[in-house]
Residue, then its C-alpha position, 0 to 999 in steps of 0.5 A: x508524484x505518488x499519493x501517500x495514504x495514511x503516511x506514518x500510520x502504524x509507527x514511524x521509522x527510527x532515525x538510525x534504522x535502515x529498512x532492508x529492501x530486496x530488488x527483484x526484476x525480470x532482467x539484470x539491467x532493470x535490477x542493476x538500475x534499481x539497486x544503483x538508485x537505492x545504494x547509498x541512500x541512508x534510509x534503506x539497506x539493499x539485501x540479496x533475498x527477501x526475509x519477512x522475519x527481517x522485515x525486508x521490503x520486496x521491490x518488484x519491477x515489471x513492465x506489465x502484469x501477466x499471470x507469471x508476474x501476478x503469481x510472483x507477487x502473490x508468492x512474495x506477499x502471501x506465501x513469504x509474508x513480505x511487504x512489497x513495492x510494485x514498480x510497473x510500466x503499465x497496469x490494466x483496470x482488471x489487474x489493479x484490484x488484484x494487486x491491491x488485494x494481494x496486499x500491495x499498497x505501494x505502486x510506482x510507475x517505472x517512468x517515475x522511479x527516481x531514487x527519491x520516489x523508490x525510497x518513499x514507496x519502500x518506507x511507506x510499504x515498511x510502515x504498512x501505508x498506501x502509496x499510489x500514483x494519483x491517477x491509480x488512486x482514482x481508478x481504484x476508487x472507481x473499482x472499489x465502488x463498482x464492486x461495492x454496488x454490485x455486492x449491495x444489490x445481491x439478496x442477503x448482502x450485508x450492510x457495509x457502512x462506516x461508523x462515525x469514528x471510522x470515518x473520522x479516522x479515515x478522513x485524517x488517514x487520507x490527509x496523511x496524518x500519522x498515528x500520533x497526530x490522529x490520536x491527538x486530534x481525536x483525543x484517542x489513544x494510538x492503540x484505539x486508532x490502530x484498532x479502528x483501522x484494523x476493525x474496519x479493514x477486517x469487516x469490509x474485507x479491505x486489504x490495506x489502508x489504501x483500499x480503505x481510503x478508496x472505499x470511503x472516498x467512493x462511497x462519499x464518506x470523506 
């Protein structure tokens, strides 16, 4: 099962809108399998090519993350500006933060890649949310905390604390509330909630909401 981090934050999916998704895989059998899982699902529309302008979510299938696979991931997310879901067989500790820092917030284990799980991850990526397997979230928490402790020990390193309202927002993001629910609970506008998230991720150099929640958990804020 995946752990959705901040489900719905940044806007929901309209009931009539289908999310375009393009599948990329190292072999035709893997691609055909994923396409067959996604076709016929009312939430998504399978496309042949990634188009950031059209809001296409790139679904990348890899057995392992070698340098070539990481390069493909960086090209799609950074150069082409697409949101991505990574379906992977195994991932090493050293690769996990690389993937998150590329801007990928949705990861699915190949062994768990059912049609429902793939659609769940695609919709989370489309919204800009995080969707990680629970075991990977724990590993990410540990890695982010290690990096933070290392930075804090360097002379002149900035203080990276969280303001009380940032903690309040992140706590509700981690519980899976959407933007409207968070705004209602905290008596904020939805714009304020989005601005809080944008401000803290920018200040702490965190790539996405999954990264932000991992940071807050590891540092004991939530």
